C-alpha positions in Angstrom: -10.9 -38.3 -4.7 -11.5 -38.6 -0.9 -14.5 -37.1 0.8 -12.3 -34.3 2.5 -10.8 -33.1 -0.9 -14.3 -33.1 -2.4 -15.6 -31.0 0.4 -12.5 -28.7 0.1 -13.1 -28.3 -3.8 -16.8 -27.5 -3.3 -16.0 -24.8 -0.8 -13.2 -23.4 -3.0 -15.9 -22.8 -5.7 -18.4 -21.3 -3.5 -16.9 -19.3 -0.6 -19.8 -18.3 1.6 -19.9 -15.8 4.5 -19.6 -17.7 8.0 -22.4 -15.6 9.6 -24.9 -12.6 9.1 -23.0 -9.4 8.2 -20.0 -8.6 6.1 -16.7 -10.4 6.6 -13.1 -8.8 5.4 -10.2 -11.1 4.4 -7.2 -10.5 6.9 -4.1 -10.3 5.0 -2.2 -7.8 7.2 -0.9 -10.8 9.5 -1.8 -13.6 7.5 -1.0 -13.2 3.7 0.4 -17.0 3.8 -2.2 -19.8 4.5 -2.7 -20.8 8.3 -2.1 -24.2 9.6 -4.9 -26.0 10.5 -3.4 -26.3 14.0 -3.2 -22.6 14.2 -6.6 -22.4 13.0 -7.7 -23.8 16.6 -6.0 -21.1 18.4 -5.5 -17.8 16.9 -9.2 -17.1 15.6 -10.4 -17.4 19.4 -7.4 -15.9 21.1 -7.3 -12.5 19.2 -10.9 -11.6 19.4 -10.5 -12.3 23.1 -7.8 -10.0 23.6 -9.0 -7.4 21.4 -12.4 -7.5 23.4 -10.5 -6.8 26.4 -8.7 -3.8 24.9 -11.8 -2.5 23.5 -13.4 -2.5 26.9 -10.4 -1.0 28.9 -9.9 1.8 26.4 -13.7 2.7 25.9 -13.7 1.8 22.1 -17.5 1.7 20.7 -16.9 -1.7 19.5 -18.0 -4.9 21.2 -15.0 -6.5 19.5 -14.4 -9.0 16.8 -15.2 -12.3 15.3 -12.8 -14.5 13.1 -13.6 -17.6 10.9 -11.0 -19.5 9.3 -12.1 -20.0 5.5 -9.9 -21.7 2.8 -6.9 -21.7 4.9 -7.3 -17.9 5.5 -8.8 -15.7 8.1 -12.0 -13.5 7.8 -12.6 -10.9 10.4 -15.8 -9.1 11.2 -15.7 -5.9 13.5 -18.8 -5.8 15.8 -20.0 -2.1 16.7 -21.8 -1.3 19.7 -25.8 -0.4 19.0 -25.8 -0.9 15.3 -26.9 -3.8 13.3 -24.1 -6.2 12.0 -25.3 -5.8 8.4 -25.8 -2.0 8.6 -25.4 -0.4 5.1 -23.8 2.6 6.4 -23.7 5.0 9.4 -27.1 6.4 10.5 -27.9 10.3 10.2 -25.9 12.2 12.7 -28.8 13.2 14.8 -29.7 9.6 15.3 -26.1 8.6 16.0 -25.9 11.4 18.7 -29.0 10.1 20.1 -27.8 6.5 20.4 -24.4 7.6 22.0 -26.8 9.6 24.9 -29.3 6.8 25.3 -27.5 3.4 24.9 -26.3 2.1 28.3 -23.2 0.5 26.9 -22.1 3.5 24.7 -22.6 5.8 27.5 -20.3 3.7 29.6 -17.6 3.5 26.9 -17.9 7.3 26.3 -17.0 8.0 29.8 -14.3 5.5 30.0 -12.6 7.3 27.1 -12.6 10.3 29.2 -11.2 8.1 32.1 -8.4 6.7 29.6 -6.9 10.0 28.9 -7.0 11.4 32.4 -5.4 8.5 33.8 -3.0 7.7 30.9 -4.2 4.1 31.1 -1.1 2.9 28.8 1.0 4.3 31.8 -0.8 1.7 34.0 -0.5 -1.2 31.5 3.2 -0.5 31.2 3.6 -0.6 34.7 1.6 -4.1 34.9 4.0 -5.4 31.9 7.0 -4.3 33.5 6.3 -5.4 37.0 4.1 -8.8 36.2 3.0 -9.7 32.9 6.3 -9.9 31.1 7.9 -11.9 33.7 5.1 -14.3 33.9 5.1 -14.7 30.0 9.1 -15.2 29.9 8.7 -17.6 33.0 6.2 -20.1 31.4 8.0 -20.2 28.2 11.3 -21.0 29.9 9.7 -23.8 31.9 8.3 -25.3 28.6 11.7 -25.0 26.6 13.4 -26.7 29.6 11.5 -29.9 29.2 13.4 -32.7 27.3 10.7 -33.9 24.9 12.8 -37.0 23.6 12.4 -38.5 26.9 8.7 -38.0 27.3 6.6 -40.9 26.4 3.7 -40.3 24.1 1.1 -39.5 26.8 3.7 -37.1 28.3 4.5 -35.7 25.0 0.8 -35.0 24.2 0.3 -33.5 27.8 3.4 -31.2 26.8 1.9 -30.1 23.6 -1.6 -29.2 25.2 0.6 -27.3 27.7 2.4 -25.3 25.0 -1.2 -24.8 23.2 -2.5 -23.1 26.3 0.5 -21.1 26.7 0.2 -19.8 23.2 -3.4 -18.9 23.6 -2.8 -17.2 26.7 0.1 -15.2 25.0 -2.0 -14.3 22.0 -4.5 -13.1 24.1 -2.0 -10.8 26.2 -0.6 -9.6 22.9 -4.1 -8.3 21.6 -5.1 -7.0 25.1 -2.1 -4.5 25.0 -2.9 -3.4 21.4 -4.4 0.1 22.4 -1.6 0.5 24.9 0.9 1.0 22.0 -1.7 2.3 19.4 -3.3 5.1 21.3 0.0 6.8 22.4 1.7 6.3 19.2 -1.2 7.2 17.1 -1.9 10.5 19.2 1.7 11.6 18.9 1.9 11.1 15.3 -1.3 12.7 14.5 -0.9 15.6 16.5 2.9 16.1 16.0 2.4 15.7 12.0 -0.6 18.3 12.0 1.5 20.6 14.4 4.6 20.5 12.5 3.9 19.6 8.8 6.5 17.1 8.7 6.1 13.7 7.2 5.4 10.6 9.4 9.0 9.2 9.3 10.6 12.4 10.4 8.2 12.5 13.4 8.8 8.8 14.1 12.5 9.2 13.9 12.3 10.6 17.3 11.2 7.2 18.5 14.6 5.7 17.2 16.4 3.5 19.8 13.2 3.1 22.1 12.8 -0.6 21.4 16.1 -2.5 22.0 14.2 -5.8 21.2 13.5 -4.8 17.6 17.0 -3.8 16.9 18.7 -6.7 18.7 21.0 -4.6 20.9 20.5 -7.3 23.7 23.3 -7.8 26.3 23.5 -11.5 25.4 24.0 -10.6 21.7 26.4 -8.1 22.1 28.4 -10.4 24.4 28.5 -13.0 21.5 29.6 -10.3 19.0 32.4 -9.0 21.2 33.6 -12.6 21.5 33.3 -13.2 18.0 35.5 -10.3 17.0 38.3 -12.1 19.3 37.7 -15.4 17.8 39.8 -15.9 14.5 38.6 -19.4 14.1 34.8 -18.6 14.7 35.2 -15.6 12.1 36.8 -18.2 9.7 34.0 -20.5 10.0 31.5 -17.8 9.3 33.1 -17.1 6.1 34.2 -20.8 5.1 30.9 -21.3 3.0 30.3 -24.7 5.0 26.7 -25.6 5.7 25.1 -23.4 7.9 24.0 -25.9 10.2 27.3 -27.5 10.6 28.9 -24.2 11.5 26.5 -23.1 14.1 26.9 -26.7 15.5 30.6 -26.1 15.6 30.2 -22.8 17.1 27.8 -24.2 19.8 30.3 -27.0 21.0 33.2 -24.5 21.6 33.9 -24.4 25.3 35.4 -21.0 25.4 33.9 -17.6 26.0 32.2 -17.5 22.4 30.9 -21.0 23.1 29.4 -20.2 26.3 27.9 -16.5 24.9 26.3 -18.2 22.0 24.8 -21.0 23.9 23.2 -18.4 26.1 21.8 -16.4 23.5 20.5 -19.4 21.5 18.7 -20.4 24.6 16.9 -16.9 24.6 16.1 -16.8 20.9 16.4 -20.1 19.4 12.9 -21.3 19.7 11.5 -17.9 18.7 9.7 -17.6 15.3 12.5 -16.8 12.6 9.5 -16.2 10.3 5.8 -15.4 10.3 3.4 -16.1 13.2 2.4 -19.7 12.6 3.3 -23.1 13.9 4.1 -23.8 10.3 6.8 -21.1 10.3 10.4 -21.9 11.3 12.0 -21.2 14.5 15.4 -19.3 14.6 17.3 -22.5 15.2 15.7 -23.8 12.0 17.0 -21.2 9.9 20.8 -21.1 10.6 22.0 -19.4 7.5 19.9 -16.6 8.5 21.2 -16.5 12.1 24.8 -16.8 11.1 24.4 -13.8 8.6 23.1 -11.7 11.4 26.3 -12.6 13.4 28.5 -11.9 10.7 26.8 -8.4 9.9 27.1 -7.7 13.5 30.7 -8.0 13.2 30.9 -4.7 11.4 28.2 -2.6 12.9 29.3 0.1 15.2 27.2 -0.2 18.5 27.5 3.5 18.9 26.1 4.1 15.4 23.5 6.8 14.9 20.9 4.1 13.8 20.9 2.4 17.0 21.0 5.6 19.1 18.1 7.5 20.6 17.7 11.0 18.8 20.0 13.8 20.3 18.4 16.9 22.2 19.4 18.8 18.9 17.2 16.4 16.8 14.3 16.6 19.1 14.4 20.4 19.2 14.4 20.6 15.6 11.0 18.8 15.7 9.7 20.5 18.7 10.7 24.1 17.4 8.0 23.7 14.8 5.3 23.1 17.1 3.3 26.0 18.0 4.5 27.5 21.5 0.9 26.8 23.2 1.3 23.0 22.1 5.0 22.2 23.0 4.3 21.1 26.5 1.5 18.8 25.1 4.2 17.6 22.5 6.6 16.7 25.1 4.2 14.5 26.9 3.1 13.0 23.6 6.4 11.9 22.7 7.3 10.9 26.4 4.2 8.5 26.1 5.0 7.2 22.8 8.5 6.4 23.5 7.5 4.7 26.9 5.1 2.2 25.2 7.1 1.8 21.7 9.2 -1.2 23.5 6.1 -3.1 24.7 4.9 -3.2 21.0 7.7 -5.6 20.3 8.3 -7.2 23.6 4.9 -8.8 23.7 5.8 -10.5 20.5 9.6 -11.6 21.0 8.9 -12.5 24.8 5.5 -13.6 24.2 3.6 -15.0 21.5 6.7 -15.5 19.1 8.5 -17.6 21.7 5.3 -19.5 22.5 4.5 -20.3 18.9 8.2 -21.8 18.5 7.7 -23.9 21.5 4.3 -25.3 20.3 6.2 -26.0 16.9 9.1 -27.6 18.7 6.4 -29.9 20.4 4.6 -30.7 17.1 7.7 -31.7 15.3 8.6 -34.2 17.9 5.1 -35.5 17.7 5.6 -35.6 13.7 8.7 -37.1 14.1 7.6 -40.0 16.0 4.2 -40.5 13.7 6.7 -40.4 10.9 8.6 -43.5 12.0 5.5 -45.3 12.8 4.2 -44.6 9.3 1.3 -42.7 10.3 2.3 -39.4 8.3 4.6 -38.9 5.6 6.8 -36.3 7.2 7.1 -34.4 10.5 5.9 -31.0 8.9 2.4 -32.3 8.0 1.5 -32.4 11.9 1.0 -28.9 11.8 -2.2 -29.6 9.7 -3.5 -31.8 12.2 -5.9 -30.8 14.8 -5.2 -31.1 18.4 -7.4 -33.7 19.4 -6.6 -35.5 16.1 -3.1 -35.5 17.2 -4.1 -37.2 20.5 -5.9 -39.9 19.0 -3.0 -40.6 16.7 -0.4 -40.8 19.4 -2.5 -43.0 21.5 -3.3 -45.5 18.7 -7.3 -44.2 18.2 -9.2 -43.1 15.4 -7.3 -40.1 13.8 -7.3 -39.0 10.3 -5.6 -41.2 7.8 -2.2 -40.5 6.0 -4.2 -39.6 2.9 -6.2 -36.8 4.4 -3.5 -35.4 6.4 -1.2 -35.3 3.3 -3.9 -33.9 1.2 -5.0 -31.3 3.8 -1.1 -30.1 4.0 -0.9 -29.8 0.4 -4.1 -28.2 0.1 -2.6 -25.4 2.4 0.8 -25.1 0.8 -1.1 -24.5 -2.5 -3.6 -21.9 -1.3 -2.9 -18.3 -2.3 -4.3 -15.3 -0.6 -4.8 -13.8 -4.2 -7.5 -16.4 -4.8 -9.7 -15.3 -1.9 -12.2 -12.9 -2.3 -11.5 -9.6 -0.3 -15.1 -9.8 1.3 -17.7 -12.2 2.2 -21.6 -11.2 2.6 -20.7 -7.8 1.2 -18.3 -4.9 1.8 -18.4 -3.5 5.3 -20.0 -0.1 5.6 -17.9 2.9 6.6 -18.0 3.9 10.3 -19.4 6.8 11.5 -16.9 9.9 11.2 -15.0 10.3 14.2 -15.8 14.0 14.1 -19.2 12.7 15.5 -17.7 11.3 18.6 -17.3 13.4 21.9 -13.9 14.9 22.3 -12.1 12.1 24.4 -13.5 9.3 22.2 -12.4 11.0 19.1 -9.1 11.4 20.4 -8.4 7.7 21.3 -10.2 6.5 18.1 -8.1 8.6 16.1 -5.2 7.6 17.8 -5.9 3.8 17.3 -6.7 4.7 13.6 -3.7 6.6 12.9 -1.6 3.7 14.3 -3.5 1.1 12.2 -2.7 3.1 9.1 0.7 2.7 9.5 1.9 -0.2 7.0 5.2 -0.8 9.0 3.5 -1.4 12.4 1.5 -4.3 13.0 -0.8 -4.7 16.0 
């Protein structure tokens, strides 16, 4: 047994908290083991983005810490003005006193009032539409256009470094914008269900069609589907039973409208992740069977079908009429805000970190291909479990991890199971003070965040 495997075995037998206070297993995003390469990026980027979000929206939180343990993530939420190892909320009178006397909490409570008055999410949407989104797309496109095969090893490592930095920035941007989608949607859902007595799904149905990036109704995809409907050979290939990779290659090689449209569409989506959140997960171009099934299913989809359309005025009225008259104007504003911010929830993923992660994986696989050919690793995929500086050493002929170490590390991750990890390290986190103890504006912001995060179908 190697020293590295001995260390892993010892750790597996005695998981310990990475610092003071309780830590909770983060399994909403990372139910699968995280690659070593991603472990140097995500646990730093998400807390940075969330910290910015907390400050901008007046949340009574310093932010969060993350730790990579046993191939999984543990997270610790850091409150303002409370010890990290608190056993429970303080008495109500003491909590109220701390809110009045603690400088940072006083500032955050004032900020919550400003958030609701200025509708901070509207400002962030404008920033996203006018600047942030285009910058993310431009950076991704620049990296995607580089021909990796023609780079020498030094150039390839420089490119990988640029991809890593781009991914870090995309993740920070994603989590900075958490509240811009959470607070408007959570406020709408919380108040609308309370006013109407309707279940969540009926109230959420009024947001249908607000996020084209989720339902896949992009202009480029519609162009492909229109061309495919007129292309007998293309449709025959889709139903031929031939190897999906071969079928996709044939379709992409066409010089007619279908080929042109498909190449344009693959140029947009091909390097996005098709599964998961990790550089260990496959890109769209690596799952041609899934991609082609999507094209085939689109042939029978009516683009004017009810599922893809925004709700009718009569559907909106059916919900609105259940709202007490004195709250109907507020309902209209809440619905408008939730609809406005709904698309950014998905765009920040598909145009930001999903694409950036896929481009980082693309670079890693080219590194892996070269190191496999030189005999330094056993297969290209193993490279996702190397650290960034280790990859630099391997490419430059320096002192990097051995083949045995990398294979063992890779296999350790593949066999790790979230079910084997303790739900908490360092004790179970104490419940926070009740939202009812907060001032009105802060309570509304926090309830909005909490309602959003309780929706199992929506991820931050």
